[in-house]
C-alpha positions in Angstrom: 112.5 8.5 89.2 113.7 12.0 88.9 110.5 14.4 89.2 109.9 18.0 89.4 110.3 19.1 93.2 106.8 20.5 93.3 104.7 17.5 91.8 101.5 17.3 93.4 99.5 14.6 91.5 100.7 11.1 90.7 100.0 9.6 87.0 96.7 7.8 88.4 95.4 11.3 89.8 96.4 12.8 86.3 94.5 10.2 84.5 91.3 10.8 86.6 91.6 14.5 86.0 91.3 13.9 82.6 88.8 11.2 82.9 86.5 13.3 85.0 87.0 16.5 82.9 85.8 14.7 79.5 83.4 12.4 81.0 81.9 13.9 84.1 82.3 17.2 82.6 83.7 18.6 85.8 84.7 22.2 85.5 88.7 23.3 85.4 88.2 25.3 88.2 86.7 22.4 90.7 89.2 20.1 89.5 91.8 22.5 90.6 90.1 23.0 93.9 89.5 19.5 94.6 93.3 18.4 93.8 94.6 21.7 95.3 96.5 22.8 92.3 96.2 25.9 89.7 93.9 26.0 86.9 96.9 26.2 84.4 98.1 22.7 86.0 94.8 21.4 85.1 94.9 22.7 81.7 98.4 20.8 81.0 97.2 17.6 82.4 94.2 17.7 79.8 96.5 18.7 77.0 98.8 15.6 77.5 96.1 13.3 78.2 94.8 14.1 74.8 98.4 12.3 73.6 97.5 9.6 76.3 100.5 11.0 78.2 100.0 11.0 82.2 103.6 10.6 83.2 105.3 13.3 85.5 108.0 14.6 83.0 111.5 15.2 84.4 112.6 18.4 85.9 114.1 21.0 83.8 115.9 22.5 86.2 119.0 20.9 86.5 120.2 22.2 89.8 117.0 19.7 91.5 118.1 16.9 89.3 121.9 17.1 90.5 122.7 14.4 93.1 125.3 17.1 94.3 122.9 19.3 95.1 120.7 16.6 97.0 123.5 15.7 99.0 124.5 18.9 99.8 120.8 19.9 100.8 120.8 17.0 103.3 124.0 17.6 104.7 122.6 21.0 105.7 119.8 19.4 106.8 122.0 17.4 109.0 124.1 20.3 110.4 120.9 22.1 111.3 119.5 18.8 113.3 123.2 18.7 114.9 123.0 22.4 115.9 119.6 22.2 117.7 120.6 19.3 119.5 124.1 20.6 120.8 121.8 23.6 122.0 119.3 21.3 123.6 122.1 19.5 125.6 124.1 22.7 126.5 120.8 24.0 128.7 121.4 23.5 132.0 120.5 24.7 135.4 122.1 25.0 138.8 121.2 22.4 141.4 119.9 25.0 143.7 119.0 29.3 144.6 122.2 31.6 144.7 124.7 29.0 143.2 125.3 31.2 140.3 123.9 34.7 139.5 124.4 35.7 135.9 124.9 39.5 135.4 124.9 41.9 132.6 124.9 45.6 131.6 122.6 47.3 128.9 122.7 51.0 127.5 119.4 52.5 127.3 118.1 54.4 124.6 117.3 58.2 125.1 114.1 59.2 126.2 112.0 61.5 124.0 112.4 64.4 126.3 116.4 63.9 126.1 118.8 65.9 124.2 121.3 63.9 122.0 124.1 65.2 124.2 122.9 64.0 127.4 124.6 60.9 129.1 122.6 57.5 128.5 121.5 55.4 131.6 122.4 51.9 131.9 120.2 49.0 132.8 121.8 46.5 135.2 120.4 43.1 135.5 121.1 40.0 137.6 119.4 36.5 137.0 119.4 33.7 139.4 120.5 30.5 137.3 118.5 28.0 139.2 115.0 29.7 139.7 115.4 32.5 137.2 114.6 35.3 139.4 115.6 38.6 138.4 117.2 41.4 139.8 117.4 44.9 137.8 118.0 48.6 138.2 118.6 51.6 136.3 121.8 53.7 137.1 123.4 56.9 135.5 126.6 55.1 134.1 128.6 52.1 133.5 131.0 52.1 136.3 132.6 49.5 138.8 130.9 52.1 141.5 127.4 52.1 139.9 128.3 48.0 139.3 129.0 48.0 143.0 125.9 49.8 144.0 123.9 47.3 142.0 125.2 44.3 143.4 124.7 45.9 147.1 121.1 46.3 145.8 121.1 42.4 145.0 122.4 41.3 148.2 119.7 43.6 150.3 117.0 42.1 148.2 118.4 38.3 147.8 116.8 36.2 150.4 119.4 33.3 149.8 123.5 33.5 149.8 125.0 34.1 146.4 128.0 32.1 145.5 129.1 33.0 142.3 128.1 35.8 140.3 129.1 35.6 136.5 129.8 38.5 134.3 131.2 39.4 131.0 135.1 40.9 131.2 133.9 44.4 131.2 136.1 47.0 133.6 133.0 47.8 135.4 133.2 44.0 136.9 136.9 43.5 136.4 140.0 45.3 137.6 142.6 45.4 140.4 141.1 43.7 143.2 142.4 45.9 145.7 140.9 49.1 144.2 137.8 47.9 142.3 134.8 48.6 143.9 132.8 45.9 142.6 135.6 43.3 143.1 135.6 44.6 146.6 132.2 44.2 147.0 132.6 40.6 145.9 134.9 39.5 148.3 133.6 41.5 151.5 130.3 39.2 150.8 132.3 35.8 150.0 130.9 35.9 146.6 133.0 34.4 144.1 133.5 35.9 140.7 133.1 34.1 137.5 134.0 35.7 133.7 133.1 34.9 130.2 135.4 33.6 127.6 137.1 36.9 125.9 134.8 37.8 123.0 132.3 35.0 123.8 129.2 37.0 125.2 127.0 33.9 124.4 128.6 31.9 127.6 126.8 34.4 129.6 123.5 33.4 127.6 120.8 33.7 130.3 122.0 37.3 131.0 122.0 38.6 127.6 118.6 36.7 127.0 116.8 38.4 129.8 118.1 41.7 128.8 116.7 41.0 125.0 113.1 39.8 126.9 112.9 42.7 128.9 113.6 45.5 126.1 111.0 43.7 124.0 108.7 43.0 126.8 109.0 46.6 128.8 110.7 49.0 127.1 110.2 48.9 123.6 106.1 48.9 124.4 105.8 51.7 126.7 106.6 55.4 126.7 108.3 57.0 129.3 107.5 60.8 130.3 110.9 60.7 132.5 113.4 58.8 133.9 111.8 58.4 137.4 109.0 57.4 135.3 111.0 54.6 133.3 112.3 53.4 136.8 109.0 53.1 138.1 107.9 50.9 135.3 111.0 48.9 135.7 110.1 47.9 139.3 106.8 46.9 138.0 108.2 44.7 135.2 110.5 42.9 137.6 107.7 41.8 139.8 105.5 41.0 136.6 108.5 39.0 135.5 109.2 37.1 138.9 105.4 36.5 140.2 103.4 36.0 136.9 105.4 35.3 134.1 105.9 31.6 133.3 109.5 30.1 132.1 109.8 27.0 130.0 113.3 26.3 131.4 111.7 25.9 134.9 109.0 23.4 134.1 106.4 26.2 133.2 106.8 27.7 136.5 107.2 31.5 137.7 110.6 32.4 139.6 108.7 32.7 142.9 107.0 29.3 142.4 110.5 27.8 141.8 111.7 29.2 145.0 108.7 28.1 146.7 108.8 24.4 145.6 112.7 24.3 146.3 112.4 26.0 150.0 108.9 24.6 151.3 108.4 21.3 149.1 105.4 20.3 151.4 103.2 23.3 150.8 103.4 22.3 146.7 
């Protein structure tokens, strides 16, 4: 039977509504509340019941009676399920700390005290694929020298060896290996570089996602009196992210708990 897509009551329920209204003198508002429908629907059932009509009428909307529409709708649902399963299948974690760090850069908004003509500051981030440990810094520009300066900070703070540093193809990360400051820093520390496919930023999804998290949970929720204040608050947020915030991708652990579990399994 092709029925209206929003039908709530079966023929037996409609007959029961008609009987309760006439024989038991139950009010329309009480019937509507009991059967989870609107009063106009109860009045319509009572009106048709006087003609002994308790059937469910076919939908007058041809679109919902069309088999072609139903197949299209089913195909859309199947595509959504397929895409969700693909996303789940693509999720991965590296096998040990430092096997790959994802890096990215974000231009930060001007502060309220800044003038429109002033240069923007840039947020540099790096996140360990295995433990989700976050490294971040705010630098004055988006150049190869700033990228190299940030990498030097990451190497100093990181307690494990970094094997691969994965970034997009921006000029701050890629250039002439003989003269490019960031590439020279990688070579000097035996760090292999990995790059996303051209115009495919989603292939660096972990770095993209952590930047969105930083902006949502930190930058958009605080007011900064100065650039120095913003840098101090970033340090506090990084500590919160690494030591307090749990991550579903690493079994509901914090990044530091994940590292402790790896290096000192007997203490966990």
